[in-house]
C-alpha positions as a printed Julia matrix, in Angstrom:
73×3 Matrix{Float64}:
   7.41    7.13   -7.42
  10.72    5.58   -8.14
  10.96    2.65   -5.75
   7.86    0.61   -5.12
   9.84   -1.72   -2.83
  10.52    1.24   -0.35
   6.79    1.34    0.39
   5.36   -2.0    -0.22
   6.99   -4.88    1.9
   6.4    -8.55    2.29
   7.51  -10.12    5.48
   6.25  -13.44    6.66
   6.35  -12.35   10.25
   4.12   -9.23    9.5
   0.45   -9.74    8.7
   1.06  -13.39    7.65
   3.19  -12.37    4.67
   0.52  -10.07    3.17
   1.98   -6.95    1.3
   2.1    -4.08    3.82
   3.1    -0.49    3.72
   6.75   -0.06    4.92
   6.52   -3.16    7.11
   3.79   -1.63    9.29
   0.67   -3.65   10.09
  -1.29   -1.8     7.4
  -1.85   -3.94    4.4
  -2.16   -3.01    0.82
  -5.59   -4.68    0.79
  -6.74   -2.38    3.67
  -5.57    0.68    1.79
  -7.38   -0.46   -1.43
 -10.64   -0.88    0.6
 -10.34    2.73    1.91
  -9.75    3.97   -1.65
 -12.59    1.87   -2.95
 -14.83    3.35   -0.33
 -14.13    6.68   -1.95
 -11.92    8.05    0.89
  -9.83   10.92   -0.38
  -6.01   10.71    0.15
  -6.39   13.67    2.53
  -8.96   11.8     4.72
  -6.84    8.67    4.74
  -3.73   10.69    5.77
  -5.71   12.53    8.48
  -6.94    9.27    9.9
  -3.45    7.58    9.76
  -0.79   10.28   10.16
   2.0     7.75   10.1
   1.26    7.06    6.34
   2.6     9.19    3.45
   0.91   10.2     0.26
   3.45    8.07   -1.59
   2.31    5.04    0.52
  -1.17    5.39   -1.03
   0.14    5.76   -4.66
   2.43    2.66   -4.13
  -0.59    0.6    -3.08
  -2.37    1.67   -6.18
   0.64    0.97   -8.31
   1.17   -2.39   -6.62
  -2.43   -3.34   -7.32
  -2.11   -2.33  -10.94
   1.02   -4.34  -11.43
  -0.55   -7.44   -9.73
  -3.51   -7.12  -12.12
  -1.23   -6.83  -15.11
   1.12   -9.6   -13.96
   4.2    -7.51  -14.49
   7.45   -8.13  -12.48
   7.9    -5.7    -9.6
  11.59   -6.63   -8.8
């Protein structure tokens, strides 16, 4: 994954400015909840065919960066 900003976007007009996947109304938090519920990447992608595997990885990377307080510029 080279560019986190292509997968995770923040727009005040979408989901009240929460981090979302590619500007869609699918938040990083929603993805993390699915992963925490032990859904596999394949199950998530089957349920939401508009998502990409890199979207899931980007959500995990974003969460890790937020927890480590690193810049994501």
